N, C-alpha and C positions, 0 to 999 in steps of 0.2 A: 649357178648353183654348184657346179662341180668344183669351182675354186673354193667356195665356202666349205664344201665337204672335205677338201684336202687340207684346209687350214684348221677347222674345228672338228677334229677327230674324236672318237670315243662316244660315250653316252650323251646324247643330245639333251636329256632331261637334266643331267648334272650341269651342263653348260647353261641351261635356262635358269636353274637355281642360283648358280654363281653370278650371272648377270643381274638377276633380280636383287640379290643381296648387295651387290655393288651399287646399283641404282639407289636403293634405300639408304645406303651408307652415305653417298654423296649428298643427298637431299637433307638427311637428318644431321649429319656432322656439320654441314654448312649452317643449319639452323641452330644447333646446340653450341656453336663456338663463339657465342656473343662475348663471353668473358675474355677469350683470347683476342678477339678483335678489339675490345676495349683496352686491353693491356698493350697490345702491339701498335694500335692506332692504324693498322692496315686492314681494310675490309676484306681483301681477297687472300691475304697471306695464309691463314689457317686452312682454307679449303683448297688453295693451290697446292700446298704441301701434301694434304691428304689425297687429292686427286692424282698427284704425281706418284704416290706410293701405290694407289690402286692401278694406275696405268702400268707401272713397273711390275705389279703383281700379275696383271693380265699377260704381260710378256713372259713372266716366269711360268705361268700356267701353260702357255703355248710351247715353251721350251721343254718343260718336264713331261708333258703328255706325249712327247715324241721320243722319250728315252725308254728303252726296253725295261720292263719292270725288274728284270734280274739284277740290274745294276744298283737298284735301291738297297739291296742287302749289304752292299759295301759301305753305305753311309754311316752306320753306327761305329765303324772302325775309326772314323774321323770325328764324328760328332760327339761321341761319349768322352774320349780323352780331353778334347778341347773344352767342352762345356764343363767337365769336372775341374779342369785347371782354373777356369775363370770363376766357377762357383766357390772354390777354395779361397781364391783371392778376395772374393766378396765377404767371406766369413772372417778372414784374417785382418782386413784393413777397412777402417771407416772412411778414410780418405787416402788416396794414393795417386801421385802424379809422377810418372816416369817420362820426363820430356814431354813431347807432344803426341806420343804414340799410344800411351796407356793411361787412362784416367778413371778413377773410381771415386764416386761421391754418393753418399747416402741421401735419399729423399724420404722425408717423413719417417725417419729412423729406420728405414728399410733399404738394404743394399741390393738392388735388383738390376742396375744398369752399369754397363761397362762401355767406356769410349775407347775404341781402338782406331788409331790414326784419325781421330775426329768423328768417327762414325759410331753413334750409340746403338747398343743392342742388348738384349736380355739373354744371358746364357741359359736361363731356365727353358726358354722356347726351343733352343737347339737340343737341350737335354731331353725334353718331351719327345721330340721327333726321334732322337736316337733310341730311346727306351721303347717306343711303340714299334719301330722297325725291328729292333733286336728281339723283342718278345714274339713278333710274328715269325721271325726266322727260326727261333728256338722251338716254337710250337710246331712248325712245319717239318723240322728235321727228323723228328722221332715219331711221326704219326703212323699208327698201325690200325688194324681193324678193331682192336680193343680200346684204343684211345691214344693219348700222348705218351711219349717216352717217360719212364719213371725219373730220368735225369732232368727232364725239362723243368719241373717245378723248382728244383734247387738252383738251376742255372738262371731262371727268370728272377728268383728272389735275390740272387747276388747282384744282377744288373739293376733291376728296378729299386731294390732296397737301398743300395749305395747312392744312386742318383737322387732318390727321394729324400734321403737323409741329408744330402748336401743342399737340397732346395728348401727343406722345411724351415730352418732357422730364420730365413729372410722372407719366405713366402709360403705360409702354412697351407693356404687354400690350394695353390698349385701342386704342392707335394701330395696332399690328400687326394685331389682329383685325379692326378696322374696314377697313383697307386690303385685308386678305385677302378680306373679304366683297365689297367693291367689285370686286375682281379676278374673283371668281366671277360677279358680276352682269354684268361685261363679257363673260365667256365665254358666259353664257346670252343676253346681248343681241347676240351675233353681231358683236362687234368683230373686226376683221381679225386672223387668226391670227398673221401675221408681227409685228404690233405687240405682241400679247400675249406672244409668245415673247421678243421683245426686252426688254419690260418685266420679265418673269419672270427672265431672265438678269441684268439690271441689278440687280434687287432682291436676288437671291441673292448676287451679288458684293459688294454694299454690306453685307449682313448678315455675310458671312464676314470682310470687312475690319474691320467694327466689332467683332466678337467677338475677332478676332486682336489688334486695337488694345487692347482691354480687358485681355487676358491678358499682353501684353508691357509694359504700362505700370504702374508702381508705384501703389498705392492713394493715396499722398500726392499724386502728380501728378494723378491722376484727380479728386481732390476739389477741386483748384484750377482746373479747367477751367470756364469759364462755362457754366451750365446743365447741368453734369455732376455735380451733387450726388447723382444716383441711379446713377452708373456703378458704384460699388463694390458697391451692392446687387445690381444686375443681374449683375455679375461673380461674386459669391458664389453667387447662385442657379443660374447656369449651371454653375459649378464643382461644386456639390453634386449637381446632376442628372446630370452627365456623369461623375462620379467612378466609377471601376471598382473602387475599393478595397472588399474584402469585410471587414465588421466582424462578428465573432461576437456572438451575442445577449448574452453575459455582459459584453462590453466596449462595447456600444452605449450611448452617452450620450444619453438622451432629452432632457435639458435643453439640450444643445448645439444642437439643431435641433428645438425643442419642437413646432412645428406639424406638421412632416413625421412626427416620431416618434409623436406621439399619434394622428395621422390613420391611420398604418399599423397601430397597435395596435387602433384601433377597427375597421378592416376585418378584421384578422387574427383578432380574437376574436369575430367574428360567425359566422353559420351560414346555412343556407338561409332560415330564417324569422326569424332575429335574436333579440334579447333582449326585444323588445316595446316599444311606445311608452312613453317616459318612463323606461326602464331603462338608459339609456346611462351608462357609467362615465367615458369619456374627455371628455365634455362639460365636466367640472369642471376639466380640465387643458388642453384644446385652445383656444388663442386663436382668436377669430373662428369658434367652432363654429356660431354661428347665421347666419353669412354666407358667407365664402369656403370654409369646410370643412364646410358643412352636409351635403354628400353623404356624408361619412364617418360622420356621426351617423345618417343615414338607413340606411346599410348595417348599422351596429352594431345599430340598433333594429329595423329591418324586414327585415334579412337581404339575401341576394343576390336573393331574389325581389322584395323591395321596391325595391332599387336597379335591378334590371332593368325593373321596371314604370315607374320614373321615366324611364329611358332610352327606353323604348317610347313614352311620352307625347310627348317632344320629337320623336322621329322621326315619330310619327304626325302631329304638328302640321305638320312640314315636308312630309309627303306630302299632307296636306289643302291646304296652300298651293299646292302644285304642281297639284293638281286644280282648285282655284279659278282659278288663273292660266290653265289650259288652256281653261276655259269663258269667259274674258273675250273680249269682242268687240273690245276696243281694247288697245293695247300698254301704255299707261301703268299702268292698274290691274294688269295681269299682271306687269310688272316690279316694281311696288311691293309686291305680295303676296309675290313670290319673294324680294325683298330683305329684307323683314321676317322671313319664315320662316328665311332663312339667318342673319341676325344673331342671332336668338333661339336657333337650334339650335347654331350654331358656338360661341357664348358658353357655352351649357349644356354642350356636350361638352367644352370646354376646362376648365371648372370641375370637372367630374367626373373628367377625366383627372388634374388636379392632386391631387384628393383621394385617388386610388388610386395615385399615384406614377408616372403615365405622362407627366407634363409638369412643367416647372419651376414653382415656386411663384409665383403671381401674385395680384393682388387682384380677380379677376373673381367677382362674385356669381352664384348660380344663379338665372336669370330666373324670376320669379313664385313662387319658394320662399324664397330668402334674405331675411333681415330687411333692410329698407331703406326709404328714403323716396322719393327721386328715381327710383331705378331701378325701384321697384315701380310708381309712377304712369306712368312712361314705357313700361314693358312693357305696362301695361294699355291705354295709347294704341295701341300696336302691335296688340294683340288687337282693339281697336275698329276700327282701319283694315282689318284682315283681314275682319272681319264686315261692314263697310260695303261692301267690294267684293263679297263673296259675296251680300249682300242685293241689290245691284244686278243681279248675274247672275240671281238667282231672279226678280226683278221683270221682267227682260227676257225670261226664259223663259216666264213667265206671259203676258206681253204677246204674244209670238209665238204661243203656244197659242191665245189669244183671237182673234188675227187669222186663224189657220188655220181656226178654227171658224166665224168670220164668212165667210171665203172659201168654205168648204164649204156654208154656208147659201145663198150667192149662186148656187151652181151649180144649185140647184133652181128658180131663177127662169127666165123665158124667156131664150133665147139672147142677145137684145139687151141684157138687163140683167145677164147672167151673166159678161160679159167682165171678168176681173180681171188686171191687169197686175202681174206679179211684180216684186219689188224688184231693182234693179240690183246686180250683184256689187260688193262693197266693194273699194275701191282702198286702196293703202298709205297714201295721204294721208288718206283718210277714217278709217282705223283709228287714225291717229296724232293726229287732231284732237280735242283736248279743251279748246279755247280757250273754247267757250261754257260759262259757269259756271252756267247755269240748270239 
């Protein structure tokens, strides 16, 4: 037991949630990869690849949860410039081949992947991490008893605004979700209410004007707008989601909108306990069944009970992040853990809403469950950071307990030796000071 405690440090509940999500991922990705198995002709290749990423992700969690949380504030200095560089390349080039070390190829008219020395990755995933950590750092630096520093709002807008604008042309859902999480972090970080209301009003106005522009502009014109090659796709998805036309089952054309149609069939043909793992029917017809629409397969196979359990795991993770943040003695780790909990939970909830028809179709994977490479490893880094902060909290709690026991032992000495001076009350400046990297 001591060996396990030394290996699996930090919040035990977070470890349990992580392992449960990984177990569900292995079972459901293996079941949902029938199309990949048919294409490759190798029964074990898809799940072997995914299991390898999960195993690598587990090692990443073990590595990162042993890193002192103070070091994470250095990450944006590397992540933001590098991700911005690659995001700009994705905007400028449809296809780019520089020898064998840098390759850019668009998939489904969207440029989201870069191959660097043969290793594919999504720059937007690194940009998300950089923005979340940078926002937590900025919020923590200026905290006072009255709230966040007046300068924090402008600094966060510069960082998050630039990165989201670089992400948006190729991946609207990621850009919107990321900025939404940053907005929630600013609320938690006590940014002035007046500024948040003004920003919210401005964003709502821009979104309404943008949607209106899409619907009054012909598709041919939209396709000619620079960086507007995804406008028609966004327009079509919004139109499908907001359509009030009722189509009887006998006239419903599944092939016209295959993803939505087969996802709804998967959900509708399930039950409380589902068809059982490996017994999905719609996995053979549903595109991206192992990624964007894996929650529909989970409901089909594990039923409403299994789907509800997955929802519970993500909400439980967010609650644990909130509890870990409340136990932090300093503001940076508290905002960091809350930001990570929000980005994982919001993305998961949006993916599940898409699968059951409560949100427009997007390309958001289900964190720690969907098949993926970059997203799986990045999400494991998030879990490692959460565990790093919780490990620090536990160590500080044990340290205080040891000091209290030592102080109690001193009281048994003669009065001349028993005087113990209590620690001074922490100030806002001391709570925000994480400059010492030791």
